[in-house]
C-alpha positions in Angstrom: 81.7 104.4 89.8 78.1 104.3 88.3 76.9 107.0 86.0 74.3 108.0 88.8 77.3 108.4 91.3 79.1 110.5 88.8 76.3 112.8 87.9 75.5 113.2 91.7 79.0 114.1 92.5 79.4 116.5 89.8 76.0 117.9 90.4 74.8 117.3 86.8 71.2 116.7 85.6 70.5 114.3 82.9 70.0 117.1 80.6 73.3 118.9 81.3 75.3 115.5 81.1 73.6 114.7 77.8 74.3 118.1 76.2 77.9 118.5 77.5 78.8 114.9 76.6 77.2 115.0 73.2 74.6 112.4 73.8 71.4 113.4 71.9 68.7 112.1 74.2 68.2 113.5 77.7 65.5 110.6 78.6 67.9 108.0 77.8 70.4 109.2 80.4 67.8 108.6 83.1 67.3 105.2 82.1 71.1 104.4 82.2 71.1 105.8 85.7 68.3 103.6 86.8 69.8 100.5 85.0 66.7 100.0 83.0 68.7 100.3 79.6 72.3 100.2 78.7 74.2 102.6 76.3 75.4 101.3 72.9 78.9 101.2 72.0 79.3 104.8 70.8 77.4 106.2 73.9 79.6 104.2 76.2 82.7 105.7 74.3 81.2 109.2 75.0 80.6 108.4 78.5 84.1 106.9 79.2 85.8 109.9 77.4 83.5 112.6 79.1 84.0 111.2 82.7 87.7 110.6 82.0 87.5 107.0 82.7 85.6 107.3 86.0 82.5 105.4 84.4 83.5 102.6 82.4 81.5 100.1 80.3 81.9 97.6 83.0 79.8 100.0 85.4 76.8 99.2 83.3 77.1 95.4 83.3 76.4 94.6 87.0 75.3 97.1 89.6 76.5 97.0 93.2 73.1 95.6 94.2 73.1 92.9 91.6 76.7 91.9 92.8 75.6 91.8 96.5 72.5 89.7 95.5 74.5 87.1 93.5 77.0 87.0 96.3 74.2 86.4 98.9 75.2 89.5 101.0 
């Protein structure tokens, strides 16, 4: 599950997620959702813990779109 999918499913804004998960910068959550930046190790840990493992570090490596592109689908 991507961070974007998780936040939509739980009806959380970037700001709410940042505040509740202990991440300091609200703007960076939007960058993570869009895939323009990746969280560092400490923030990946916070995301993993906050989402109870539903969003993992692997979810930031390749998006579904990227996988489909690589596989020619």
